[in-house]
Phi, psi and omega in degrees: 000129179271126184254154173292170181286178181299156189318121174081353184288148170282125185239133173231137176259116182263115182260116193234158173299148186301326183267020188302328183257011181285114184293344178271357182229049183292146172210161177300321179297317179295317179299317178300309182304311183295322182293314182291327175297326179287325189269335183300326178302330178294343179256015174093013181255133171269117186256122172255117179272139178227081176288130184241119176294150178156159179273061181292141012266013179238072186285160173279181184298322182295316180293319178299316179295325178296319177295315179300320181294317179300312182296324180294333182277346181287148181292152178306137178080004181297143174273126185233124176253113184253131170297136184298332179298324178281316192279322196285346179266358186229062184300328182293325177294318179294320181299322181293336184257346191293333180285343186249330184247166178252103193255132171234141179242131177261110184263111176277322179206125175307136188303320184286350181273357177298138182291141171090003179283140173287157186303322180295315179295318180299317180294320179297315181294321178298320178295317178296317181297318180300314180296321180296313185288335175281351181269327189274180189257344179204147177234137180239131177245157185261006175197162174298320179300315181296322178298317178295321180295316178299317180295319180294323182283322195233355176280170354279178177093001176290154167293171180304138177254119180254139177265129175228086183294148175299147175269183177221134176278144176296143182216157177294153174298136180290137175283331181068200180242260178261011183091355184217315197270356179269099185255145184218134171235122179246107181185144171302141184275093180223161180304325184297331185278351169074028181298327182298314181286337174291318177300317179296323178294321178296324178297330180290343177239037182295342179281349178274154181275093181221158164227151183226133176256126171262104179258112181171156181295149181244009185266349184284325184219072188300325180293318178297318179299317179298318178296321180294316178299320179296321179295319178299316178294317181301323182274000179072029184252013185300332180272354187244339177250121182252124174271103188269350184076184181288131182237144176222173171055226185298323182297318178290318178301322178296323178295316177297320182296332182266003186267143170260332183210134176263133183242141170202130185241044187299149172272335178209140183197110182292333178210278180115078181300331183295334178293313180290330174298316179294315182294330175298340176260004182075021181263120177291168187232155168233123187207161169285136185275063186255140170053240184271007183299312179303326178295317180293316181294316174067201181223152174284169180303332180274005179090354181283152177270128185278047180170189180244117178251125185241154179298138182292328186272009181244098187304327184279350187293323179297314179297321179295320178294320176296320178299318178295318180302311183286333186269352189228094179301326180294322176299315179298319179297316181296317182292321178295319178295320179295320179297321178293324176294318179295325180305320183289344185258353187295138177278146179274173180294342178297329177292321177300311182295323178297318179297315179295317181299325177297318177297313183296322180293320177298321177295316184297324186259358181292145176301140177289142176290174180294000000 
């Protein structure tokens, strides 16, 4: 039996993917979920975590029934924060609970925007997500771009969409290597993150003195990972590109500290927490200017961009940007100075938690429907 929190406490039930705390399957969404669950108690919220196993967002019957059972056991009027990966594929389960519970959905990435979906699957997921988001009482997006995207896909008639951008923890300035050759990519190795085109861009500057660390899980798309490793060997880059696996804590901090430039060639990205993590260390970035990436990278106080943003649809642009990076010491100096300026402006995770807490409080105090 699930009980409410201690007398008078603000209570939220966080419904999360089952592997949210698995260190071998890190993702920006999982890190975000765990962080806000950790920080909300400082704002007066008692957080009950409910990780649910299942192949979300397309769960089998057992996982679907498990979510329905969990929601049915929650007390009347409970405030429930659901990760969109769990919630957006099962609108019928949400509809059955929406009259009794106060439901908010946190959308990290619209389901149909995942890379590699066939048109039929994308359309099916978009339809499920639309019905789910029109059923709940609040929607939370992780960037201004994502909020606009959700509205474009599923409006009008959505509940209010609130933006709660990821925060960034303060970190020491990175020492780097020689100012140029220490390259780092932090991302799960999946098609959406664009490692293949990054490898090809690195091959185009093989004459430059660089090494690159790929820090990220390899279990989400094993066939893609095998193809990527084969491509690295084919290009003769096996001694220069290191597959470090998923890193956290001191190991990840050490990678940022040794980096001169952070790389990411994503095909889709609602925000990109790794950019603010790098900038928190004063490390400039090179990335595809897709979706919410420009918002995450931002600008320094002088208006400069703390990195190089290239068009996603131009395959040669990444290699050209790397060539410019290695060939122009003044460019590297300017970008490093801009990254340090941006570092001073980054918002902390307390702003994220305050935004979420505001949504949850509005839900908690809203009049109950008939």
